[in-house]
C-alpha positions, -999 to +999 in steps of 0.1 A: +000-001+000+015+032-012+008+060+016+006+086-011-022+066-028-039+065+002-039+099+014-049+109-023-080+084-021-090+101+014-090+135-002-118+132-022-152+142-004-173+113-015-145+085-013-140+097+024-177+100+031-182+062+018-153+052+039-167+069+069-199+046+064-178+014+056-157+020+085-185+002+107-172-030+096-206-039+081-211-046+043-227-020+022-241-024-011-235+005-039-273+014-040-271+024-001-241+044-004-254+059-035-288+069-015-269+082+017-242+102-005-265+113-032-241+098-058-251+080-093-241+046-099-214+051-122-198+078-098-201+058-066-188+029-083-157+048-098-149+060-060-154+025-048-129+012-074-104+036-062-109+027-026-107-011-037-075-002-059-057+013-026-067-016-007-089+003+019-121-019+009-129-052-005-160-063-025-182-090-028-207-097-055-243-109-046-264-116-075-267-080-093-254-063-064-217-057-053-214-052-015-182-034-001-167-032+031-136-023+052-104-044+040-101-066+077-063-069+066-052-033+068-019-026+085-026-011+120-006+020+108-030+025+076-060+021+101-046+049+123-041+072+096-078+063+083-092+068+117-074+101+122-084+113+089-123+102+100-122+119+130-120+152+115-149+170+111-168+165+076-177+193+051-213+192+063-202+191+101-178+222+096-207+242+078-227+235+108-206+247+133 
């Protein structure tokens, strides 16, 4: 895992918010992520592909659905970086403050 690729993946708002949802350890289908993040299917799939390429998430095909979850084999140092970024207020929470 390249740290620059991981930080770049976390720098995009939709990917970061998707990862925030996936960080609960549960599986989430693309349709659920689309609904919660207000993204189209193609946009959500592109962002999820990037998170998969850098190794932060894994996927599983379930009939016509693709379900994503946090990669359970992440290095603890990567987990620490991701959790530090996720601890920062999201754009929505900054605007509300």
